[in-house]
C-alpha positions as CSV (number, residue, x, y, z in Angstrom):
1,M,20.5,5.3,27.2
2,I,18.6,7.4,24.5
3,A,21.2,9.3,22.9
4,Y,19.0,11.3,20.5
5,I,15.4,11.5,19.2
6,E,14.7,12.7,15.8
7,G,11.2,13.6,14.6
8,K,8.4,16.3,14.0
9,L,8.2,18.9,16.7
10,A,4.6,18.6,17.5
11,H,4.7,21.2,20.3
12,K,7.4,23.9,21.3
13,D,7.4,25.8,24.6
14,P,10.2,27.6,26.2
15,T,10.7,24.7,28.9
16,Y,9.8,21.5,26.9
17,L,9.2,20.0,23.5
18,I,6.9,17.1,22.1
19,V,8.7,15.3,19.6
20,D,6.6,13.1,17.3
21,V,8.3,9.8,16.2
22,Q,6.1,7.8,14.1
23,G,2.9,8.6,16.1
24,V,4.7,8.4,19.5
25,G,5.0,11.8,21.3
26,Y,8.2,12.2,23.5
27,H,7.8,14.9,26.2
28,I,11.4,16.5,26.6
29,R,12.5,19.1,28.9
30,I,14.7,21.8,27.4
31,S,16.7,24.9,28.2
32,L,15.8,28.4,26.8
33,H,18.9,28.0,24.5
34,T,17.5,24.8,22.8
35,F,14.2,26.7,22.4
36,S,15.7,29.5,20.7
37,V,17.6,27.3,18.3
38,L,14.5,25.1,17.6
39,K,11.5,27.5,17.7
40,D,11.3,28.0,14.0
41,V,11.9,24.5,12.8
42,D,9.4,21.6,12.1
43,K,11.7,18.7,12.4
44,A,14.8,18.2,14.5
45,K,17.3,15.9,16.1
46,V,17.4,16.4,19.7
47,F,20.2,15.1,21.8
48,T,18.8,13.6,25.0
49,F,19.6,12.4,28.6
50,L,17.2,10.1,30.3
51,H,17.1,10.9,34.1
52,I,15.7,7.8,36.0
53,K,14.3,8.2,39.5
54,E,12.0,5.9,41.4
55,D,8.8,8.0,40.7
56,A,9.7,9.3,37.2
57,H,11.6,8.9,34.0
58,T,12.4,12.4,32.6
59,L,14.0,13.0,29.2
60,F,16.1,16.3,28.9
61,G,16.9,17.5,25.4
62,F,19.6,19.6,23.8
63,A,19.9,21.4,20.2
64,D,23.6,20.5,20.2
65,E,26.0,18.1,21.8
66,S,28.1,20.7,23.3
67,E,25.1,21.9,25.4
68,K,24.4,18.3,26.4
69,E,28.0,17.8,27.4
70,M,27.9,20.9,29.7
71,F,24.7,19.5,31.1
72,M,26.4,16.4,32.0
73,H,29.2,18.1,33.4
74,L,26.9,20.2,35.7
75,I,24.9,17.2,37.1
76,S,28.1,15.3,37.9
77,I,28.6,18.2,40.6
78,S,27.3,17.6,44.1
79,G,24.3,19.7,44.9
80,I,23.2,20.2,41.2
81,G,20.5,18.1,39.9
82,P,19.0,18.0,36.3
83,G,16.4,20.6,36.9
84,T,19.1,23.1,38.3
85,A,21.3,22.3,35.5
86,L,18.6,23.1,33.1
87,V,18.0,26.6,34.9
88,V,21.7,27.3,34.7
89,L,21.8,26.5,30.8
90,S,18.7,28.8,30.4
91,S,20.4,31.8,32.2
92,L,23.8,31.2,30.4
93,N,24.3,29.2,27.4
94,S,27.0,26.5,27.2
95,N,29.6,29.2,25.7
96,E,28.8,31.9,28.3
97,L,29.1,29.3,31.0
98,R,32.5,28.0,29.7
99,E,33.6,31.6,29.7
100,A,32.5,32.1,33.1
101,I,34.3,29.1,34.4
102,A,37.4,29.7,32.6
103,N,37.4,33.4,33.9
104,E,36.5,32.2,37.4
105,D,33.6,34.5,37.2
106,V,31.7,33.5,40.4
107,R,29.2,36.3,40.2
108,S,27.8,35.5,36.9
109,I,27.1,31.8,37.9
110,Q,25.9,32.6,41.3
111,A,23.3,35.0,39.5
112,V,21.6,32.0,38.4
113,K,18.4,31.2,40.5
114,G,19.0,28.2,43.0
115,I,23.0,28.5,42.8
116,G,24.6,29.9,45.9
117,A,28.2,31.1,46.4
118,K,29.5,27.7,47.4
119,T,27.9,25.9,44.6
120,A,29.1,28.4,42.1
121,Q,32.8,28.1,43.4
122,R,32.4,24.3,43.1
123,V,31.3,24.5,39.6
124,I,34.4,26.6,38.7
125,L,36.8,24.4,40.7
126,E,35.5,21.0,39.3
127,L,34.9,22.1,35.7
128,K,37.7,24.7,35.1
129,D,40.3,21.9,33.9
130,K,37.7,20.3,31.7
131,M,37.0,23.8,30.1
132,K,40.6,24.4,29.3
133,K,40.7,21.3,27.3
134,D,37.7,22.4,25.4
135,Q,38.4,26.2,24.5
136,M,35.8,26.4,21.8
137,I,34.1,29.7,22.6
138,S,31.8,30.7,19.7
139,T,29.7,33.7,19.6
140,S,27.1,32.2,17.3
141,D,24.0,32.9,19.3
142,S,21.1,33.9,17.1
143,K,19.0,36.9,18.4
144,Q,15.9,37.2,16.5
145,I,13.3,39.9,17.2
146,F,9.8,38.7,17.0
147,S,6.9,41.0,16.8
148,L,4.7,39.1,19.3
149,P,2.3,41.3,21.2
150,H,3.4,41.9,24.7
151,N,0.4,40.0,26.2
152,T,1.5,36.9,24.4
153,I,5.2,37.2,25.3
154,R,4.3,37.9,28.9
155,S,2.0,34.8,29.3
156,E,4.5,32.5,27.7
157,A,7.4,33.9,29.7
158,L,5.3,33.7,33.0
159,S,4.4,30.0,32.0
160,A,8.1,29.2,31.5
161,L,9.3,30.9,34.8
162,V,6.7,29.1,36.8
163,T,7.8,25.6,35.2
164,L,11.5,26.6,36.0
165,G,10.4,27.0,39.8
166,F,9.5,30.7,40.3
167,A,6.6,31.7,42.4
168,R,3.9,33.2,40.1
169,N,3.7,36.5,41.9
170,I,7.5,36.9,41.7
171,A,7.5,36.0,37.9
172,E,4.7,38.5,37.2
173,K,6.6,41.3,39.0
174,N,10.0,40.6,37.2
175,V,8.4,40.3,33.9
176,D,6.3,43.4,34.1
177,M,9.3,45.4,35.3
178,I,11.3,44.1,32.5
179,L,8.6,45.0,29.9
180,K,8.1,48.4,31.4
181,N,11.8,49.2,31.3
182,N,12.6,48.0,27.8
183,T,11.7,50.5,25.1
184,N,12.9,48.3,22.3
185,P,11.0,45.1,21.3
186,V,12.2,42.1,23.3
187,T,12.2,38.5,22.3
188,L,10.7,35.7,24.6
189,E,14.2,34.3,25.2
190,E,15.6,37.7,26.4
191,L,12.6,38.2,28.5
192,I,12.8,35.0,30.3
193,K,16.7,35.3,30.6
194,Q,16.5,38.6,32.1
195,A,13.9,37.5,34.5
196,L,16.1,34.6,35.6
197,R,18.8,36.9,36.4
198,M,16.7,39.1,38.6
199,A,16.0,35.9,40.9
């Protein structure tokens, strides 16, 4: 088990990082929350989980241990694999998800792409007691506005959404609608998050 990887962030994308550790580049899949935390830093300690299948070894990474813990809780639930867990944590950060589970908010969880009503209910049923033990709901989400041109944000958002499993034409339609309806500047994370909720 690789508990964490610490090194230079050679590449940052809303869906993955490449961490350079003494000349070896580790490809690590991440959530949108982790991207928003690490996007402005050059070096980081990324908490990791190594998922092993017959045909692939995939590293999943998290900016903090609480997100990794929530990821581990999610993949323990029947019907939720690591890819789906990452989409959940890209739509709702770990604190928002804890709150939704504690409040039995099926609608918020079901709004995530790939999560149906039964799976949302299962998440609440199986994790509610665990969330009660860990009632540390924090509101320290950093929302920075960056002045990237629409075209740059649009193409990066489309790339991330396609990686997360969206059909390109649907992703384009959702992203264009959000950009059209937003009069204020929108960050890359907010754009992807809103598009995920339109799924």
